[in-house]
N, C-alpha and C positions, 0 to 999 in steps of 0.2 A: 270721709265720706258729704256732700249736702239735704239737706231734707229739703223734701217736694218745693216746702215756702222758698228757706235761702237756696236753694238755683234757680225759681222764677223768679224770685226779687235781682239775683246774682245779673240771670243773664233779657230781665226781660223779658219772658214763658206766659204766654196762656194757656192755660187748662185749663179744658173739656171734659167732663166723665161722670158715666152714669153704671150705675152698682147695681146689680142683681142678689140681692139675699136669698135666692135657690141656690145651694151648692151641688148641685145635680145637673144644674144648665154647667157643660164643659167650659163657655166662655163668661163668665159669672160679673167680669166687667169689660168694660168699654170707653177710652181712652183719647183724645186725640191734644196735643200739643203742640203751638207754633210762637213763631217768634213778634211776625211784623199783625202789623195792622192787633186790634181787637173782635170784643165777641161781636158776628152782627146776623139778620136772620138769613142769610142761604148758610152763613156754614153750620149754625146748629139747627136747620129743619134738615142738613144738610146728616148730618149728627142724629140727629132720631130718627131720620128716617133708618141709619149705619143699625140703630140698635129692631130698629122695627124689622128690616130683615133678616136678621141674625134673629130673633124671638121666632119669628116667622118661617126659619127654615128647619127649625132644633127643638120648635114643641108647637103646627100645627092644632087651633082645637083650642090650646088652655088661652086661660083671663089673666092680666098683669097688671099689675098696678103703676100708679106715675103718679111720684112727689114729686113738683117742683114750689121753687119760694116767688118769690110775687117781682118776680126781674120781669118784664114787659115782653121779652121777647118770648117767652116761657107762655105769659099768655095766646100770641099772636092764633090769628083768628085760622091762618092756614093751617100751624104748628099742634093745634090744635081736633082741627080736622083731619091731618094726614093720621093721628094715630089711634080718632075711631076708624078710621075706615079701613086703618091693618090691621086690629087687633078685635079677634070676633068680642067681649065688651068687657074694654075698657077700667079703670075705679082712677078719674080723677082725680088727685087730688091738689091744691094748688091754694099755696100759704098766702 
């Protein structure tokens, strides 16, 4: 059986993943995998929006922390604004 890394290299797949450390959340991870094209703002924005909708639907009124590395797309003003608008008291940790 191939590891995730071997699978990505062998098939030239891309993986977008969000993980929650809260095990009381029914879905504590979100994943999107695709073969064609790379990461772009449209794909990332829609992915984060899906995570926010999931959190809103199952944990209304809760606060969440989002930790993202220094990839330019993570610092896009539209993405950051969407997080602020969707989550009551977001904590953003940008590396």
